[in-house]
N, C-alpha and C positions, 0 to 999 in steps of 0.2 A: 507548175511552181518553182524556180529557181531554188540553186542549192543554196544553203548559206554559207557566207564569205568565213562565217567562223569554223566552221568545217572543212575549209579548203585547204590544200596543203600551204607550207611555207617553209622555203630553204633559208638554211644561215648557215652561210659559208656554203659547203658542200654538203651539208646536213639536211635531208629531207623530214618535215615533222608532218603528221598525216592530217592535224589540224593544229587551230591557231591557239589552244588553251596551253597555260604554261602554268605548271606548280612551282610557284617560288619556293626559294630557300625558306626554309623556318627552323629556327633554332630550335632543339628541344632538351638543352640543359641537361640531357641523361645518357651523357657518357662516362666512362670512369676516372677515378683521380688523375689517371695519365693521357684523358684525352682521347681514348678507344671505344668506338660504338659497341653497344652493347644490344643483348636481344629485345629492349624497345626498339630499338632501329629497324630490326627485322620488321617488327609488327606496324612502325610507323609507315616506312617506306613499302612494305610490301603492301598494306591499303590501299594509300595513293597510288601503287603501280598498277592497280586493277582498273581505276577509274576511268579509264578512256581519254584522260590527256593527249597532249601531242608531245609533251615534253616535260619530265621531273627533274627540278634541278635540289640535291642534296644539300642541305643546310651547309651555313656559313664554316667552314673548316680552317682553322686558326694554320698559319704557316710557321709558329713559333709557340712554345708554351704561353710566354707573356700574352701573346695575343687572344687570349681566349677571355671572353667575356665573363664566364662564371669557371668554376674549376670541372663543372661539367658539361662546359662545351666539347665539342668534337673541335680534334684535330688531323692533321695532315703532316706531320713532321717528323714521325719515327716509324721504325721498322712494326712496332706492333700496332700503334696507328693503322697502318699500310693493311697489315694482314685483318685486322679487326674489321675493315672497311671489306677488303674483299669477302670475307665469309658473309656480311649483311648482302653487298650484291651478289653473290653467287646463289642465295636464296630468292631475291627477288627476279632476277632474271631467268631464271627456272620457270618462271609462272607469267612471266610479261615481257612483252616487245617494247616497250618504250623506250625511248630515249632518254638517257640517265645523263645529267651532266652535273658539276660541282661549283660551288661558289667558294672561291681561295678569298681569306681576308686576314686581318688585323686587328683586333679592337683598340688600339691606340690608349688612348686615355680611358675611355670607357670598359677598359678591363678589370679584373679583379674584385668583382661583384656579387652577391648572393644570386640566386635564382629569382626569377620574377615572382614565384607564390611565396618565396619567405623575404619580400620585400624589393628587394633587387637593389640595395645599398650597397655603397662602396667597403669592399672588406678591409680592416686594417692588418697591418700586417702580425700584429697578436692574433687575429682571427684566423690567419691560412691567406691572408691575401698578400699581392706581391706589390713590387714598384711597377708601375704602369711608364710608358715611355708615350712621348709624342713629337710634334716637330719643334713647339716651346714649352716651357714648363709653366703652363697656364692650366689649370684646373678645368674640369666640365661645369662645375657649379661652386659656390662657397661651403667650406666647410669641409670639402674634401683637399687631400692631401695632393700636391700637386705632381704631374706627371715629370721625368727625367726628360729634358731637351735631348734629342737625339745627333749625335755627332755625324761627321761624315761617314765613319767607318760604320756606325749603327746603321745609316742609310745603305752602303753597299753590302753588310749585313742580312738587311732585310730584302734588297734584290734577289740575293742568293738562295732566300727562306722562299719566297713566291717562286724560283726555277728548282729548287729541290721538290717542294710540293707539286708542281706541274709536273715533273716528270715521276712522281709516285702516280698522278692522277691517271695519268698515260698508261703506264704500268697497269694501273687497275682497269683502263678499258674504258673510261668517261668517255663519252662522245662529244662532251663541250665543257669550257671553262667559262665560268662568270667572274671577272674580276670584282671584289666589292670596294667601291667608293662611295659610299652612300650612309645614311643615315649616324654620321658624327662619329665615323672609325678613323680606323687612320689615314687611310689615303685621303679620305674626307677633309682630317684635320689639316693638312696639309693644302688643300684645295683654298680654304677657307680664310679669308683675311682674320677673321676673330680667332680663331686658334693657330694660324702660323703665324709668327711676327720674327721670324728669322730674319737675319738681313747676308744672308749667304746667296749662293746659286739656286737654293731651295724655299727663298721666300721673297717678297716684296712685290714683285711685279706679276702680273698673270702668268707670264711665259714661266718665271720662275716657281710659283707654286704648283703650276702643272706638270713640271717638269717630273716629278718622281713617279707621278701616273703614268706618264709617256714611256720613261724608261720601262717600268715595270711591266707595261704592257707589252713593249718590244722584246724584252727577255722572256718571258712566256711565250709569245707567238714564236720566237725563233727555237724552242725545247719542245712544245708541242705540234703535234704531225700538221702539216699544211691542211690535210682533210678535213680537219676537227675544227669547228669554231673558236674564237676566243672573243667574248665580247665583256660588256661591264653593265654594271648596276650605278647609277648615280643618284645625289638627289638634288633635284634641279634648282631647289633653292632652300636657303636657310628660313627664310621668313622671318629675318632679323634683319634690321635696317644697318648697312655697312657690312653685310656678309656675303657668303657666295648667292648669286643669282641666277636666272635664266640667260642672261645677255653672257655671262661666263659660260656658264655650261654649254652653252651654243658652239662657242670657242674651241672648248673642250671637245666635244665631240667632232666638228670638224678635220681638230687634228687628229682624233683617233681614224675618224673614218677615211684619211689621207693616208692612214698605217697598214690600212687594211683591217679595220674592227670590226668583227662579224654581225654586232648586234649591240642597241645600246638599250638597256632598261629604265624608264625613266621613275624613279620615286622623288621624296623629298623632306625636308628635315632631320631634325634628330641631333644635330650637333649644338644646341644651345637652348637651354631651359629657358631662355626668354621669347621664343619661337611663338609667333603670332598666327595662326590660318581657321579657317572655317571649314571643319570636316563635315562632307557630305558625299553623295554619289558624285564618281568621275572629278573628283576633287583635284588629283593629279593629271588627269587626262590633257590638260593645255600645255604640259611639260611635253608629251610625244608628240602631240599636235604640232608644236613649233619645232620639233627635231626631224618631222617627217618633212617639213620644208626647207632644212637647211640639211642633208645629210642624205646619202644615197644608203647607208645600211638600213637592214632593219630597225623598226624602234617598237619596244612592247611596253603598253601602258598599264600601270598596276593605279591601285586605290580605290578602295571601296565599292569594286565592280562585282555585284551580286546576284544581278539578271541575266537570264541568257539573251533576251531582245536589248539590254544595256550592251552587252558585250556584243553581239551582232551590228548593234547601232555605229559601237566606237571602230571596227575592222570595216563594217560597209562602207561608213563614212569616209573612210581613207584617215582618221584620225591617229592610227597606230597599227603595224601590221599584225601585231598578236595582243593577247591579255594575259595578266599574270594573276593568277589569285592565291591568296594564302590564306587567312581566317575563315573564309569563304568556303575552302576546300577540308579544312579543316569539321566543319561543322556539315558538310553536305560532302564524303568523298566520292558520291557518286556524281557528282555537279556536272559532267560533261555527259553522263547518260540521260540527265534531265534535260540539260540544254539541248540535245540532238533531239529527245521526243517533241519538247514545245516546239523547236524550229523545223522538224522535220526533216531532219538529218539523220546519215548512221553513224556509228561509234561500236570500236571494238571491245568486246569483252570475252573475258578468259572461257574456254569451253566448259569449264564446270558451272558457270553461272548462265548459260545460253537460255534454259528452261525458265529463267525468271523473267525473259522479255513478255510484256503485257500482251493480252491478247490482241487489242485495235492496235498495237504498233508491231506490224507482222515484219517489217524491215528496220529495225531499228538497230540490230547487231547484224544487219547485212546477210 
């Protein structure tokens, strides 16, 4: 029987992954009030690191305090943040060889909110919220206070913040950086004409709206080691008429590909509450399928990928080079083990768990 494609190696830049299962960045809203990781992150990342996946990407980490979605979001903008993250990574790496990346981002106008389990509403200034920023003074939805439109100086500071966080990521030994330009957060807000109503060099035409994303990619790429990949997550569409769409996404992807982007992670939506979409298995895979036709860099597919045969079909059929799981991995932190068992593949397990290998699967753990 042929070896499943899902469990074949994949190279991102010069980083070789043992298989094509990626653990997506997932916000935990469990940092301390200064954006530093806590013991929860040791538990959370620790058990995901034992999953047998090919790559673990740490949750969206804000490049500035005001870039956090909630006051419980992780940041990578201070020495305290860096030291706390170092402690977590030391614990995880002591027991797992999994490559670990980090997603860097800024929440823009979707910052200053409650945690999801508290309702997720925007916090007022009196409740401990803060002034949000965005390309234009356009609120995410009716009833919210508008963000402050960013000046050119603010944009220069944002680029400097991404660079500073990337340097911290290198000191921490992260093997990969993913830039967050999806889900309605700040970089996505610059891309979409629904949220970007500027009349300067960062607004208007597609070229202008893409400018900040390309400049930040170039700046991060310049300070992160050449042998380590820098990629991006985008929303393939706003799913709102007149907004960001797949054709514009293709143009962005081509521009990034020409700059040496290491991979593109194709998600969708999140920018506008008016979005209309039909959610179902593989519902975002068409974004990845199109990107595979347009760019040379590896493409990662996401979106209700829950079954091993489904994931294998996506990569075997050439719709994407890898699949990324988020909620499905929280629900089943051993998903790669179970996928390997079902598909007849071999997967890594820590020596402490080797005796858990089922008697009928003598080669599961190699």
